[in-house]
Every structure is written in C-alpha cells, then in structure tokens.
C-alpha positions as CSV (number, residue, x, y, z in Angstrom):
1,M,0.0,0.0,0.0
2,T,1.3,3.4,-0.9
3,V,1.0,6.2,1.6
4,K,0.0,9.6,0.2
5,M,1.6,12.7,1.7
6,E,0.2,16.1,0.6
7,V,2.4,19.0,1.5
8,F,0.9,22.5,1.5
9,S,3.1,25.6,0.9
10,G,2.5,29.3,0.3
11,D,3.7,31.1,-2.8
12,P,6.1,32.7,-2.4
13,P,7.1,30.1,0.2
14,C,8.1,31.2,3.7
15,P,11.2,29.7,5.4
16,G,9.1,27.0,7.0
17,C,7.5,26.1,3.7
18,L,10.9,25.9,2.0
19,A,12.1,23.6,4.8
20,I,9.0,21.3,4.7
21,L,9.3,21.0,0.9
22,A,12.9,19.9,1.3
23,L,11.9,17.4,4.0
24,A,9.2,16.1,1.6
25,D,11.8,15.5,-1.1
26,E,14.1,13.8,1.4
27,F,11.3,11.4,2.5
28,A,10.2,10.8,-1.0
29,Q,13.7,9.5,-1.9
30,K,13.9,7.5,1.3
31,Y,10.6,5.8,0.9
32,E,10.5,5.8,-2.9
33,S,8.2,2.8,-3.5
34,Q,6.1,3.4,-0.4
35,L,5.4,7.1,-0.5
36,E,3.5,9.3,-2.9
37,V,4.3,13.0,-2.3
38,V,2.0,15.7,-3.7
39,K,3.1,19.3,-3.4
40,L,0.3,21.8,-3.3
41,I,1.7,25.3,-3.6
42,G,0.0,28.7,-3.5
43,E,-3.3,29.4,-5.3
44,E,-3.3,26.1,-7.1
45,A,-3.8,24.4,-3.7
46,T,-6.8,26.5,-2.7
47,A,-9.5,23.9,-3.3
48,K,-7.6,21.2,-1.4
49,F,-6.7,23.6,1.3
50,E,-10.4,24.5,1.8
51,E,-11.4,20.9,1.5
52,Y,-9.3,19.9,4.5
53,K,-10.3,23.1,6.3
54,L,-6.6,24.1,6.9
55,G,-5.9,27.4,8.5
56,C,-2.3,28.0,7.6
57,V,0.8,26.7,5.9
58,P,3.0,24.9,6.0
59,A,0.9,21.8,6.4
60,V,1.1,18.1,5.9
61,V,-1.8,15.7,5.2
62,V,-1.1,12.0,5.3
63,N,-3.7,9.7,3.9
64,E,-6.3,12.5,4.1
65,K,-5.6,13.2,7.8
66,I,-4.1,16.5,8.9
67,R,-0.9,15.6,10.7
68,I,1.0,19.0,10.7
69,E,-0.2,22.5,10.4
70,G,1.5,25.9,10.9
71,I,5.0,24.7,11.5
72,C,7.8,22.9,9.8
73,P,8.3,19.7,11.7
74,S,11.5,18.0,12.6
75,R,12.5,14.9,10.7
76,T,11.5,12.8,13.6
77,T,8.0,14.4,13.8
78,L,7.5,13.9,10.1
79,A,8.7,10.4,10.3
80,N,6.2,9.7,13.1
81,A,3.4,11.2,11.1
82,L,4.3,8.9,8.2
83,R,4.6,5.9,10.5
84,E,1.1,6.6,11.8
85,G,0.0,6.7,8.2
86,G,1.4,3.3,7.4
87,I,5.1,3.6,6.6
C-alpha cells in the first residue's frame, strides 16, 4: 500500500514552507516505493486547502488526515506522522 503525503506551501514560500518542501523531497527519496508526495503550492492548492479546512501553511496531510499545520516539523516528527500513516 502506498502512503500519500500532501504538502501545502505558500507562494512565495516562507522559510518554514521551504524547509518542509525539502523534507518532503528527502522522505520521497527514502521511501520511494512506499510514499507518494504531492506538493500543493499557492493558489493552485486553494481547493484542497479548503477541503481539508486548513488554517495556515506549511501543512502536511497523510492519507487524508491532517498531521502537521502551521510549523515545519523536525525529521522525527514527520517520520512519526508517516509511521502513523502506514510507513
């Protein structure tokens, strides 16, 4: 089963958004066959942002469950969120 991680960022991205996008790339490489990463940036992400009723970016949704919102997580926190999602 593939875990889906949706990463929300502003445009232009704030420092936290830049960091979370970099972490997403790192985890995408680490879990290449197990993780699907979808980056949702700026206005193109508005519909999904509203669908999840998010309040701010950066944010991470794993398998349609909000796991992180308003901060850039540490590697450990993001790894835990993915572990809860099935990785």
